[in-house]
MIMARPA-130307 format. One record per residue (C-alpha): x, y, z; residue in three letters; residue number from 1. Coordinates in nm, 4 decimals, padded with zeros to 6 digits, always signed. Each point is the difference from the previous one (the first is absolute). Example, Ala and Ser with C-alpha at 12.3 -4.5 7.8 and 13.67 -1.06 7.14 Angstrom:
PT; c1; c2; c3; code; pos
PT; +01.2300; -00.4500; +00.7800; ALA; 1
PT; +00.1370; +00.3440; -00.0660; SER; 2
END
This chain:
PT; c1; c2; c3; code; pos
PT; +11.2848; +05.8251; -02.4401; MET; 1
PT; -00.1338; -00.3129; +00.2074; ILE; 2
PT; +00.3267; -00.0985; +00.2261; LYS; 3
PT; -00.0206; -00.1594; +00.3693; PRO; 4
PT; +00.0948; +00.2188; +00.2556; ILE; 5
PT; +00.0173; -00.1345; +00.3625; LEU; 6
PT; -00.1554; +00.1487; +00.2340; PHE; 7
PT; -00.3607; +00.0866; +00.0095; LEU; 8
PT; -00.5723; +00.0485; -00.5078; ALA; 9
PT; -00.1929; +00.2979; -00.0455; VAL; 10
PT; -00.2005; +00.0527; +00.2016; MET; 11
PT; +00.1548; +00.3062; -00.2201; THR; 12
PT; -00.1412; +00.3122; -00.0440; GLN; 13
PT; -00.2965; +00.0691; -00.2652; PHE; 14
PT; -00.1559; -00.3186; -00.0090; VAL; 15
PT; +00.2154; -00.2009; +00.2423; PHE; 16
PT; -00.0183; +00.1545; +00.3658; CYS; 17
PT; -00.3090; -00.2372; +00.0051; LYS; 18
PT; -00.0502; +00.1076; +00.3618; GLN; 19
PT; -00.3965; -00.0109; -00.0440; ALA; 20
PT; -00.1262; +00.0670; +00.3687; ASP; 21
PT; +00.2938; -00.1135; +00.1839; ASN; 22
PT; +00.1945; +00.3628; +00.0704; ASN; 23
PT; +00.1682; -00.0380; +00.2750; PRO; 24
PT; -00.0126; +00.2659; +00.2619; ILE; 25
PT; +00.1418; +00.0835; +00.3154; LYS; 26
PT; -00.1952; -00.1014; +00.3133; ASN; 27
PT; +00.2039; +00.0003; +00.2894; ASP; 28
PT; -00.3235; -00.0555; +00.2727; ASN; 29
PT; -00.0628; -00.3270; -00.1005; LEU; 30
PT; -00.0385; -00.2666; +00.2960; SER; 31
PT; +00.3422; -00.1037; +00.0954; SER; 32
PT; -00.2039; -00.3338; +00.1361; LYS; 33
PT; +00.1005; -00.3407; -00.2076; LYS; 34
PT; -00.3563; -00.0984; -00.0740; GLU; 35
PT; -00.2403; +00.2254; -00.1071; VAL; 36
PT; -00.4260; -00.0644; -00.0502; GLU; 37
PT; -00.0444; +00.2905; -00.1926; ASN; 38
PT; -00.1795; -00.2402; -00.3116; HIS; 39
PT; +00.0715; +00.2761; -00.2550; GLN; 40
PT; +00.3521; +00.1351; -00.0250; PRO; 41
PT; +00.0508; +00.3758; +00.1337; LEU; 42
PT; -00.0228; +00.2439; -00.2648; LYS; 43
PT; +00.3251; +00.0920; -00.0127; ASP; 44
PT; +00.1645; -00.3306; -00.1422; THR; 45
PT; +00.1164; -00.1830; -00.2631; VAL; 46
PT; -00.2080; -00.2825; -00.0984; ARG; 47
PT; -00.0163; -00.3461; -00.1395; GLY; 48
PT; -00.0170; -00.3844; +00.0028; ASP; 49
PT; +00.4441; -00.0022; +00.1193; PHE; 50
PT; -00.0034; -00.3894; +00.0668; ASN; 51
PT; -00.2247; -00.1086; -00.2701; LYS; 52
PT; -00.3015; -00.1325; +00.2662; ASP; 53
PT; -00.2777; +00.1972; -00.1718; ASN; 54
PT; -00.0809; +00.2092; +00.3158; LYS; 55
PT; +00.1219; +00.3655; +00.0111; VAL; 56
PT; +00.2986; +00.1169; +00.1412; ASP; 57
PT; +00.1605; +00.3348; +00.0674; TYR; 58
PT; +00.3367; +00.1939; +00.0374; LEU; 59
PT; +00.0761; +00.2522; +00.2690; GLN; 60
PT; +00.3003; +00.2460; -00.1466; ILE; 61
PT; +00.1642; +00.2549; +00.2912; LEU; 62
PT; +00.2495; +00.2343; -00.0542; ASP; 63
PT; +00.3368; -00.0812; +00.2017; LYS; 64
PT; +00.2312; +00.2491; -00.1464; SER; 65
PT; +00.0010; +00.2473; -00.2982; PRO; 66
PT; +00.1925; -00.2879; -00.1692; GLU; 67
PT; -00.1875; -00.3465; +00.1559; GLU; 68
PT; -00.3707; -00.1185; -00.0023; LYS; 69
PT; -00.0866; -00.2993; +00.1924; GLN; 70
PT; -00.2739; -00.1673; -00.1580; VAL; 71
PT; -00.2182; -00.2605; +00.2326; LYS; 72
PT; -00.2261; -00.3022; -00.1692; ILE; 73
PT; -00.3289; -00.0918; +00.1702; PHE; 74
PT; -00.0987; -00.2947; -00.1492; LEU; 75
PT; -00.3634; -00.1342; +00.1170; GLN; 76
PT; -00.1057; -00.2951; +00.1653; GLY; 77
PT; -00.2542; -00.1456; +00.1722; ALA; 78
PT; -00.3075; +00.1857; +00.1127; ASN; 79
PT; +00.0790; +00.2626; -00.1734; ASN; 80
PT; +00.3169; +00.1205; +00.2333; LYS; 81
PT; +00.2898; +00.1103; -00.1738; PHE; 82
PT; +00.3723; -00.1212; +00.0936; SER; 83
PT; +00.3311; +00.2214; -00.0356; GLU; 84
PT; +00.1929; -00.2725; -00.1887; THR; 85
PT; +00.2873; +00.2003; -00.1318; LYS; 86
PT; +00.2191; +00.3335; +00.0135; SER; 87
PT; +00.2292; +00.1499; -00.2776; PHE; 88
PT; +00.1975; +00.2796; -00.0569; MET; 89
PT; +00.0235; +00.2239; -00.3152; VAL; 90
PT; +00.2316; +00.2679; -00.0272; ASN; 91
PT; +00.1899; +00.1238; -00.3063; ASN; 92
PT; +00.2789; -00.2249; -00.0094; ASP; 93
PT; -00.2715; -00.2068; -00.1549; ASP; 94
PT; -00.0027; +00.1592; -00.2821; PHE; 95
PT; +00.2788; +00.0363; -00.2826; THR; 96
PT; -00.2007; +00.2217; -00.1857; GLU; 97
PT; -00.2139; +00.2797; +00.1260; VAL; 98
PT; +00.0021; +00.3019; +00.1183; GLU; 99
PT; -00.0988; +00.0015; +00.3980; ASP; 100
PT; -00.1562; -00.3242; -00.0440; PRO; 101
PT; -00.1632; +00.0133; +00.3620; VAL; 102
PT; -00.1426; +00.3171; -00.0315; ASN; 103
PT; -00.1689; -00.1252; -00.3048; ASN; 104
PT; -00.0926; -00.3706; +00.1215; LEU; 105
PT; -00.2808; -00.2242; -00.1647; PHE; 106
PT; -00.1542; -00.3004; +00.1574; ILE; 107
PT; -00.2298; -00.1989; -00.1722; SER; 108
PT; -00.1594; -00.3584; -00.0773; SER; 109
PT; -00.1115; -00.0955; -00.3441; ILE; 110
PT; -00.0829; -00.3553; +00.0124; LYS; 111
PT; -00.0444; -00.2505; +00.2858; PRO; 112
PT; +00.3185; -00.1137; +00.2176; GLY; 113
PT; +00.2723; +00.3052; -00.1384; GLU; 114
PT; +00.0727; +00.3184; +00.1738; ILE; 115
PT; +00.2086; +00.2952; -00.2529; ILE; 116
PT; +00.1809; +00.2695; +00.1052; VAL; 117
PT; +00.1147; +00.2739; -00.2308; GLY; 118
PT; +00.1073; +00.3464; +00.0112; ALA; 119
PT; -00.0320; +00.2571; -00.2706; SER; 120
PT; +00.1110; +00.3311; -00.0450; CYS; 121
PT; +00.0305; +00.3152; -00.1115; CYS; 122
PT; -00.1371; +00.2412; -00.3156; GLY; 123
PT; -00.0820; -00.1115; -00.3012; ASN; 124
PT; +00.2896; -00.2229; -00.1127; PHE; 125
PT; -00.0923; -00.2325; +00.2979; LYS; 126
PT; +00.1805; -00.3103; +00.1358; THR; 127
PT; -00.1871; -00.2374; +00.1165; THR; 128
PT; +00.1740; -00.3429; +00.2004; GLU; 129
PT; -00.2306; -00.2680; +00.1189; THR; 130
PT; +00.0785; -00.3511; +00.1730; HIS; 131
PT; -00.2635; -00.2885; -00.0006; TYR; 132
PT; +00.0243; -00.2152; +00.2924; TYR; 133
PT; -00.2459; -00.3355; +00.0038; LYS; 134
PT; -00.1060; -00.1685; +00.3296; PHE; 135
PT; +00.1561; -00.3584; +00.0669; ILE; 136
PT; -00.0559; -00.2350; +00.3198; LYS; 137
PT; +00.0717; +00.3341; +00.2417; ASP; 138
PT; +00.1346; +00.3015; -00.1530; ASN; 139
PT; +00.0384; +00.1823; -00.2574; TRP; 140
PT; +00.2321; -00.0048; -00.2782; TYR; 141
PT; +00.1442; +00.1760; -00.3111; LEU; 142
PT; -00.0726; -00.1310; -00.3357; TYR; 143
PT; -00.0706; +00.2938; -00.2674; LYS; 144
PT; +00.2319; +00.3310; -00.0063; THR; 145
PT; -00.0807; +00.2650; -00.2555; SER; 146
PT; +00.1278; +00.3797; -00.1037; ILE; 147
PT; -00.1708; +00.1940; -00.2331; SER; 148
PT; +00.0746; +00.3233; -00.1093; THR; 149
PT; -00.2088; +00.2628; -00.2084; VAL; 150
PT; +00.2035; +00.1260; -00.3036; ASP; 151
PT; +00.0179; +00.3256; -00.1654; ASP; 152
PT; -00.3110; -00.1247; -00.2075; ASP; 153
PT; -00.1732; -00.0755; +00.3172; PHE; 154
PT; -00.0097; -00.3306; -00.0589; ILE; 155
PT; +00.0958; -00.2746; +00.2880; PRO; 156
PT; +00.3291; -00.1962; -00.0758; ASN; 157
PT; -00.0237; -00.3327; +00.2513; ILE; 158
PT; +00.2922; -00.2201; +00.0551; THR; 159
PT; -00.1054; -00.2867; +00.2788; MET; 160
PT; +00.1558; -00.3455; +00.1353; ASP; 161
PT; -00.1462; -00.2928; +00.1744; MET; 162
PT; +00.1968; -00.0759; +00.2754; ASN; 163
PT; +00.0499; -00.3155; +00.1901; ASN; 164
PT; -00.2246; +00.0021; +00.3124; LEU; 165
PT; +00.3077; -00.0095; +00.2671; SER; 166
PT; -00.0493; +00.3597; +00.1117; ASN; 167
PT; -00.2796; +00.0673; +00.2732; SER; 168
PT; -00.2180; +00.3477; +00.0212; ILE; 169
PT; +00.1763; +00.0232; +00.3573; ASP; 170
PT; +00.3476; -00.0942; -00.1108; ASN; 171
PT; +00.0393; -00.4350; +00.0534; LYS; 172
PT; +00.0932; -00.1798; -00.2243; THR; 173
PT; -00.1364; -00.3900; -00.0959; ALA; 174
PT; +00.0733; -00.2690; -00.2688; ASP; 175
PT; -00.2975; +00.0243; -00.2035; ASN; 176
PT; +00.1355; -00.1087; -00.3147; ASN; 177
PT; -00.2246; -00.2579; -00.0780; ASP; 178
PT; -00.2804; +00.2058; +00.0362; ILE; 179
PT; +00.1622; +00.2441; -00.2303; TYR; 180
PT; +00.0986; -00.2573; -00.2849; ASN; 181
PT; -00.3861; -00.1062; +00.0305; LYS; 182
PT; -00.0750; +00.3297; -00.0516; ASP; 183
PT; +00.2436; +00.1397; -00.2418; ILE; 184
PT; -00.1230; -00.2562; -00.2035; LYS; 185
PT; -00.4403; +00.0375; +00.0118; GLU; 186
PT; +00.1108; +00.3861; -00.0018; SER; 187
PT; +00.2352; -00.0262; -00.3764; LYS; 188
PT; -00.3024; -00.2638; -00.1156; GLU; 189
PT; -00.2378; +00.2287; +00.0729; ASN; 190
PT; +00.1531; +00.2938; -00.1321; SER; 191
PT; +00.0444; -00.1639; -00.3313; LEU; 192
PT; -00.3751; -00.1187; -00.0376; SER; 193
PT; -00.1019; +00.3215; +00.1157; ASN; 194
PT; +00.1873; +00.2029; -00.2770; PHE; 195
PT; -00.1198; -00.3037; -00.2367; SER; 196
PT; -00.3682; +00.0352; +00.0235; LYS; 197
PT; +00.0446; +00.3765; +00.0406; SER; 198
PT; +00.1163; +00.0091; -00.3603; LEU; 199
PT; -00.3060; -00.2525; -00.0863; VAL; 200
PT; -00.2036; +00.1811; +00.1367; LEU; 201
PT; +00.1086; +00.3679; -00.1674; LEU; 202
PT; +00.0019; -00.1308; -00.3248; LYS; 203
PT; -00.3374; -00.1544; +00.0173; SER; 204
PT; -00.1262; +00.3383; +00.1384; ALA; 205
PT; +00.1930; +00.1953; -00.3096; SER; 206
PT; -00.1877; -00.2347; -00.2408; LYS; 207
PT; -00.3455; +00.0798; +00.1244; THR; 208
PT; +00.0475; +00.3524; +00.0626; ASN; 209
PT; +00.0029; -00.0048; +00.3801; ALA; 210
PT; +00.3321; +00.1089; +00.0905; LEU; 211
PT; -00.1465; +00.2493; +00.1822; ASN; 212
PT; -00.2013; -00.1776; +00.2477; LYS; 213
PT; +00.3017; -00.3039; +00.1073; GLN; 214
PT; +00.1562; +00.0883; +00.2557; ASN; 215
PT; +00.3374; +00.1951; +00.0089; THR; 216
PT; +00.3290; -00.2047; +00.0980; ILE; 217
PT; +00.1617; +00.2587; +00.2671; ASP; 218
PT; +00.3619; +00.0652; +00.0022; ILE; 219
PT; +00.0481; -00.2383; +00.3062; GLU; 220
PT; -00.0933; -00.3078; -00.1748; THR; 221
PT; +00.1735; +00.0580; -00.2832; ILE; 222
PT; +00.2814; +00.0844; +00.2209; ALA; 223
PT; -00.0008; -00.3107; +00.1257; GLU; 224
PT; -00.0112; -00.1960; -00.2991; TRP; 225
PT; +00.2539; +00.1284; -00.1207; LEU; 226
PT; +00.2109; -00.1137; +00.3460; TYR; 227
PT; -00.1102; -00.3419; -00.1103; PHE; 228
PT; -00.0051; +00.0407; -00.3381; ASN; 229
PT; +00.2689; +00.2053; -00.1263; PRO; 230
PT; +00.0025; +00.1727; -00.3594; LEU; 231
PT; +00.1457; -00.2121; -00.2628; ASN; 232
PT; -00.0189; -00.0706; -00.3623; GLU; 233
PT; -00.2660; -00.3108; +00.0675; ASN; 234
PT; -00.2906; +00.2634; +00.1971; ASN; 235
PT; +00.1463; +00.3406; -00.1471; LEU; 236
PT; -00.3230; -00.0229; -00.2612; ASN; 237
PT; -00.2555; -00.1008; +00.3049; ASP; 238
PT; +00.1528; +00.3021; +00.1780; TYR; 239
PT; -00.0496; +00.2298; -00.2507; ASN; 240
PT; -00.3527; -00.1202; -00.0861; ASP; 241
PT; -00.0840; +00.0392; +00.3590; ILE; 242
PT; +00.1282; +00.3704; +00.0065; ALA; 243
PT; -00.2385; +00.1113; -00.3175; TYR; 244
PT; -00.2753; -00.1988; +00.1482; TYR; 245
PT; +00.0105; +00.1314; +00.3309; ASN; 246
PT; +00.0278; +00.3054; -00.0593; ALA; 247
PT; -00.3981; -00.0478; -00.1692; TYR; 248
PT; -00.1162; -00.0665; +00.3435; THR; 249
PT; -00.1576; +00.2518; +00.2251; LYS; 250
PT; +00.3492; +00.1698; +00.1533; ASP; 251
PT; +00.1993; -00.2110; -00.1584; GLY; 252
PT; +00.2836; +00.2267; -00.1970; ASN; 253
PT; +00.1688; +00.0410; +00.3410; LEU; 254
PT; +00.1158; -00.3746; +00.0734; SER; 255
PT; +00.0463; -00.0633; -00.3825; SER; 256
PT; +00.2433; +00.3742; +00.0153; ILE; 257
PT; +00.2075; -00.2425; +00.2539; PHE; 258
PT; -00.0231; -00.2863; -00.1697; LEU; 259
PT; +00.1206; +00.1503; -00.3768; LEU; 260
PT; +00.2841; +00.1619; +00.2077; LYS; 261
PT; +00.1218; -00.2943; +00.1183; GLU; 262
PT; -00.0340; -00.1582; -00.3573; ILE; 263
PT; +00.2517; +00.2732; -00.1243; ILE; 264
PT; +00.2284; +00.0503; +00.2532; GLU; 265
PT; +00.0575; -00.3773; -00.0428; LYS; 266
PT; -00.0751; +00.0200; -00.4467; TYR; 267
PT; +00.1148; +00.3625; -00.0944; PRO; 268
PT; -00.0834; -00.0968; -00.3482; ASN; 269
PT; -00.3600; -00.1397; +00.0356; ARG; 270
PT; -00.1855; +00.1906; -00.2194; VAL; 271
PT; -00.3145; -00.0494; +00.0465; VAL; 272
PT; +00.0317; +00.0630; +00.3676; ALA; 273
PT; +00.0742; +00.3733; -00.0585; TYR; 274
PT; -00.3236; +00.0409; -00.1678; LEU; 275
PT; -00.2163; -00.1642; +00.2337; ASN; 276
PT; +00.2224; +00.2436; +00.2968; LEU; 277
PT; -00.0759; +00.2371; -00.2100; GLY; 278
PT; -00.3767; -00.0661; -00.0120; ASP; 279
PT; -00.0176; -00.0949; +00.3641; SER; 280
PT; +00.1533; +00.3514; +00.0693; TYR; 281
PT; -00.2360; +00.1806; -00.1657; TRP; 282
PT; -00.3015; -00.1528; +00.1072; THR; 283
PT; +00.1827; +00.0567; +00.3876; PHE; 284
PT; +00.0369; +00.3691; -00.1120; ASP; 285
PT; +00.3173; +00.0185; -00.0025; ASN; 286
PT; +00.0274; +00.1390; -00.3348; LYS; 287
PT; +00.4224; +00.1345; +00.0029; GLU; 288
PT; +00.0619; -00.3956; +00.1295; LYS; 289
PT; -00.2580; -00.1766; -00.2629; ALA; 290
PT; +00.2238; +00.3014; -00.3092; LYS; 291
PT; +00.3259; -00.1290; +00.1385; GLU; 292
PT; -00.0971; -00.4180; -00.0067; ALA; 293
PT; -00.1937; +00.1196; -00.4135; TYR; 294
PT; +00.3174; +00.1806; -00.0883; LEU; 295
PT; +00.2122; -00.3789; +00.1467; LYS; 296
PT; -00.2145; -00.1368; -00.2261; TYR; 297
PT; +00.0165; +00.1821; -00.2937; ILE; 298
PT; +00.3670; -00.0352; -00.0180; ASP; 299
PT; +00.0176; -00.4026; +00.1017; LEU; 300
PT; -00.2401; -00.0254; -00.3179; MET; 301
PT; +00.2602; +00.1732; -00.2350; LYS; 302
PT; +00.3415; -00.1458; +00.1580; SER; 303
PT; -00.1942; -00.3582; -00.0293; GLN; 304
PT; -00.0895; +00.0767; -00.3207; LYS; 305
PT; -00.3144; -00.0981; +00.0430; LYS; 306
PT; -00.3273; +00.1051; -00.1835; ASP; 307
PT; -00.0739; +00.3806; +00.0827; THR; 308
PT; -00.3400; -00.0070; -00.2088; SER; 309
PT; -00.1575; -00.2132; +00.3422; LYS; 310
PT; +00.0989; +00.3041; +00.2174; ILE; 311
PT; -00.3137; +00.0686; +00.1270; PRO; 312
PT; -00.1426; +00.3578; -00.0865; GLN; 313
PT; -00.0598; +00.1004; +00.3673; ARG; 314
PT; +00.3779; -00.0425; +00.0677; VAL; 315
PT; +00.1067; +00.2743; -00.2615; TYR; 316
PT; -00.3169; +00.2234; +00.1765; ASP; 317
PT; +00.0790; -00.0564; +00.3053; ARG; 318
PT; +00.4283; +00.1203; -00.0486; THR; 319
PT; -00.0655; +00.3055; -00.1561; LYS; 320
END
């Protein structure tokens, strides 16, 4: 169930650790000077436009102890010179859900003005805790938190929360309430608009048999929708339709399963959700979970005295 958690979203395992080519690699031999003249950041760094000025900056990650790393931020200025602008520590106490986080750390930057600090561990059912920081004036402040845990069906389950921009990346505090309130308002409006537009696009693509050419709605996007637009009686049908249509897009079954699980957790007697869940699990090649969902679907059809002649033949074939 999507519910607020106050710490630092996804990016998660499976599809969430969007580190691209920004993998942090420790390098203790970078120049210790405050200003570096190299135009290109050295190879063993994390790169990105950290302060949203359309210039490539970089981070240096240093080992301080088995439980702590130091991160230095170098921003590019005039004449291709880099200046050390900020230094902060990352230690095991910064994470609450991940085992041995410092040794399973990742740092990246997906969009301008952002730094992502996360950890992911361990095995098949790993947990990923991700902290998102936004650049404001001369520092980076925590604005979003997510935790993703892979369930026994190998589908990530995400919880997320929006933070109030009061805590900086170097453990300072500031009053950014005005910026936070503006950002939250815009984020909610954008999320609701994106939700409505996505539903229209999916329905339109279905009418022209073009769902397989439609972009898949990823789990992170759905988790954000559920945060800003929680499941209720008024939007339940729309969410169910999105799960149904999205399953027919390329690789859409994973995120559709995530959404359908959210639906049946809150509405356990939602009959059609179990049929859709069974179909998505079947396509996802999880026949055991598909059978469980189909059997639940049959039971609900009977207990709710619905027309069982409408149960698709594939349901019976797949539960033999």
